[in-house]
N, C-alpha and C positions, 0 to 999 in steps of 0.2 A: 783347551778350555773350552769350559760353557759359558753360554751367555744369556743373560733373562731373556726369555724372549718378548715379556710384558711385565709391568711397573707393580701390578697390583694383584698376580699369583704365577708361581712357574713350579715345577717340579724335576729335576736334574738327576737320575742317575750317575754316580761316579766309581768308576772303575779302580782298584789297587791304586796308586801313585799319581790315579788323576786329579787336578786340581780345578779350583773354581773362586771366581774373585768376581762380585759385584758389589754396587752401593745400592745398601738399602736403607729407604724410608724412614724418617721417626716413626714410633709407635706400629712397624711392620711386625709380625712373625715371624720367626725362624726357625723350622724344624728339619730334626738330624734324625732318620732311620736308618738302621742296622740292618743292613741284608746278610745274617748267617752271623755265626760264632767266628770270633776274632775281629772284627768288622769295627773301624773306626775311622778319625779323625783329628789332623791337629787341625785348631780353630786360633785365627788371629781378629781382629778387628780395631779400627783407627777411627777417629773423626773425621767424615768428608773434609769439614773446613781448616781443619788443621793434625797432620800425620803425626804428630807431635804429642798429641792426646789418645794414647791407647790403652787397650786392654791391658789391666796391669794384672796380674796372679797378686804379686806383692803387696799392692793396696785393697784388692781384694781379701785377703788373707786378715788385713789389719784390721777393716772394716767388719767383716763375720766373726772374727776369731777363730776358725776352721778353716782348714784346708778342701774338705768336701761341701763343696755349695750344695743347696738343699731347691726344692721347689718353695717358691715366693723370695728366696734371697739375687739378688743384687749383683751383680760381678762390676766391678768397677774400672776409671779411666785411671790413668796416670795423674789426672788434675780431680779425682778421686769423686769422681761424679759416678753417676748410677749410665753405665752404658750397654746393660745388657739384663734384663732376669729373667729368672728360671720359669718358667709358665709349668714345664712337665718334666718328667726324668723319670718312665718308665723302669728302668731297672735300679733307681734311687741311687743318689750320692755317684753319677757316671761321668760327672763333670772332674779333672785331676788338675787342680795348682802344682800339684808336686814335684810333678818330671814334664820338663818342655821336649825329650827328647826319646820319648816312647817307638814314636813314629817312626823318626828321622833324624840325621844329625842336623842342628841349626843351620850351620853353612848351606845344606841342600834346599833346604826349605824356603831360608830365605833369598837362596840365588834363584831360583824358580819363582817366587811371586812377585820379587821384584823385577823381575822381565817382563810381567804379565803384566803388571801395575802400566809400565810405564811403554807396554806398547799399546796398552788401553788406553793411556794419557788421565790416570788416576793419580790422584795425589798418594804419593807414597812417603817413608822415613827412608832418610839416606840407608846404605846397608849396614853402619856400624846403630844405625838406631831404630833396628826391628824391635816390635815387642816378640817376648818369648812367645811359643805355641802353650795353646789351651786345651790340654787331649779329654777329647769325647768318647765316651765308651771305656774306658778305660781308667784303674784304679791303681795307685801306686801301694804297694802293703810294703811296711816295714817288716822284717825280720829279726826273729830275738837276736842275731848278731850284731841287725843296723843295717844289715844289705837291703836294697832297694828292689823289690820285684813287680812286675804287670801282672794285675790279676785282670783278664777281658771276660770273664764272665757279665760282666755289664753287660756286652756285645751278644742278646741274644735275637734271634731273627725279630723283625717286626719294633726290636725298641725303640719308644722314639724319646729324643729330646727336643723341648719346643721353648726359646727363647724369645723375647719383644726388645725389640731395638727401641733405646733410650733415646738415640738423636740420631739423625743421619749418618750412619758409618759405611765404611770400606770394610766388606766381609772377606776372607780370605779362605781355602778349607783346601788342604788335600788329604784325600782318602786313603785309608789302610783298608786289609783286610785279606782272607783266604779265596774270595768268587766273586765275581763283577756279574753285576756292580756288588761292591762295599756298604757303600750308604749311600740313602737319598738324603738331596737337599729341595727342602720344601719350605718354597716364601708365598706366606699369602697374607690375607687380613686375617 
């Protein structure tokens, strides 16, 4: 696991299956840059002061009334507060609220990040109360027969997503991709 070396700015390359966990202050920019085709990330966030206030795909969908947030849209917490706001999305609509298991089964990512949170003494939800992943650089497509398919075309080399935190949050990321590094996480003002 990578640790931020500076509270004001850091850049962390993540290889496929590598995770990263950090406490991010309110108003801080959080960026993700794809490093090649098929790159992506499972993304989690919860309030530092209350791990039960989590990034919620369901409340975000209800507030926005669409499943693919756009630049300027906020992502909402389980208390319906804006937890993050999308500032940049080079590929367009590459934040996916529809599926939680594009990159890994839920049990795997919850187990991995909960161990890291405990090792770092970060406040974290109980195992059964973890949020679902929001996928970055992946779009879920619905086929004519109703099947769900993953469109990874959002992950072109250098494509970037930038978010601004609404309040102090703990962020967890697990990278996916075909080459190393798969994504770069950038934190800064």
